[in-house]
KEVO-97220 format. One record per residue (C-alpha): residue number from 1; residue in three letters; z, y, x. Coordinates in pm, whole numbers, padded with zeros to 5 digits. Layout:
# residues N
NUM;ala;Z;Y;X
...
//
This chain:
# residues 125
1;unk;05248;03508;03901
2;unk;05043;03594;03598
3;unk;05050;03953;03480
4;unk;05177;04017;03125
5;unk;04902;03990;02864
6;unk;04691;03755;03077
7;unk;04659;03381;03041
8;unk;04596;03108;03294
9;unk;04231;03105;03186
10;unk;04194;03469;03297
11;unk;04281;03385;03657
12;unk;04001;03408;03915
13;unk;03850;03070;03987
14;unk;03949;02905;04313
15;unk;03671;02770;04539
16;unk;03486;02466;04404
17;unk;03334;02210;04640
18;unk;02956;02237;04648
19;unk;02931;02593;04514
20;unk;02892;02907;04720
21;unk;03229;03086;04719
22;unk;03054;03424;04679
23;unk;02896;03301;04355
24;unk;03242;03236;04213
25;unk;03396;03573;04301
26;unk;03384;03717;03949
27;unk;03425;03389;03765
28;unk;03746;03306;03582
29;unk;03868;02962;03486
30;unk;03765;03041;03130
31;unk;03410;03141;03227
32;unk;03378;02829;03445
33;unk;03489;02605;03157
34;unk;03239;02782;02930
35;unk;02963;02720;03188
36;unk;03055;02350;03214
37;unk;03064;02315;02833
38;unk;02727;02489;02786
39;unk;02570;02285;03067
40;unk;02696;01962;02914
41;unk;02549;02060;02577
42;unk;02203;02096;02732
43;unk;02173;01729;02824
44;unk;01984;01488;02606
45;unk;02209;01339;02336
46;unk;02126;00983;02443
47;unk;02243;01045;02800
48;unk;02585;00971;02941
49;unk;02795;01283;02994
50;unk;02646;01492;02714
51;unk;02905;01719;02550
52;unk;02904;01780;02178
53;unk;02817;02142;02096
54;unk;03108;02365;01997
55;unk;02887;02552;01749
56;unk;02624;02398;01526
57;unk;02358;02652;01623
58;unk;02191;02692;01963
59;unk;02406;02908;02190
60;unk;02276;03145;02454
61;unk;02364;03062;02815
62;unk;02704;03198;02921
63;unk;02710;03512;03134
64;unk;02857;03315;03427
65;unk;02531;03125;03468
66;unk;02380;03423;03652
67;unk;02650;03384;03919
68;unk;02522;03037;04012
69;unk;02149;03044;03927
70;unk;01851;03276;03898
71;unk;01754;03127;03561
72;unk;01940;02909;03312
73;unk;01660;02650;03306
74;unk;01678;02620;03685
75;unk;02053;02559;03658
76;unk;02007;02284;03399
77;unk;01735;02115;03611
78;unk;01957;02139;03917
79;unk;02255;01982;03741
80;unk;02049;01712;03570
81;unk;01878;01635;03900
82;unk;02204;01528;04060
83;unk;02195;01201;03870
84;unk;01856;01083;03993
85;unk;01750;01305;04282
86;unk;02071;01378;04471
87;unk;02043;01331;04842
88;unk;02251;01552;05068
89;unk;02245;01893;04902
90;unk;02159;02058;04573
91;unk;02005;02400;04536
92;unk;01698;02617;04540
93;unk;01444;02570;04817
94;unk;01571;02889;04980
95;unk;01935;02775;04964
96;unk;01846;02435;05112
97;unk;01650;02601;05392
98;unk;01939;02835;05471
99;unk;02184;02544;05475
100;unk;01955;02341;05700
101;unk;01925;02636;05938
102;unk;02304;02676;05950
103;unk;02326;02308;06049
104;unk;02056;02347;06315
105;unk;01802;02147;06114
106;unk;01446;02235;06011
107;unk;01482;02115;05651
108;unk;01727;01927;05431
109;unk;01651;01661;05174
110;unk;01774;01765;04831
111;unk;01665;01856;04480
112;unk;01421;02125;04597
113;unk;01325;01964;04929
114;unk;00955;01927;04843
115;unk;00931;02299;04771
116;unk;01120;02378;05092
117;unk;00881;02162;05296
118;unk;00583;02341;05136
119;unk;00731;02681;05224
120;unk;00786;02566;05583
121;unk;00425;02444;05610
122;unk;00299;02782;05489
123;unk;00510;02984;05736
124;unk;00326;03124;06035
125;unk;00451;02978;06363
//
């Protein structure tokens, strides 16, 4: 049940496939929709999937972006990379390395895999 004075958009977001559940803890449906809208506005206008901006001026990244990325430009690169560079996983080099380790692998091919391989080469054995 929804408490009086709250809307459906104020509800906490339920887990989303592909995103760390901890990253979504403070996110509401409204903040998630705002993140999706802003992300879609960042694409090139001649690309499929670009969303038309709600406002005519350039908007700052939504606050929810810091729940899923260390920097808004990294988030945009990550999302845009899914179209041409998607392999098995998407994320920072550190996130890919952690996922690979949890699967008993040394590394995982994904958006940041080249960086992850470089980090692994530089680690002392």
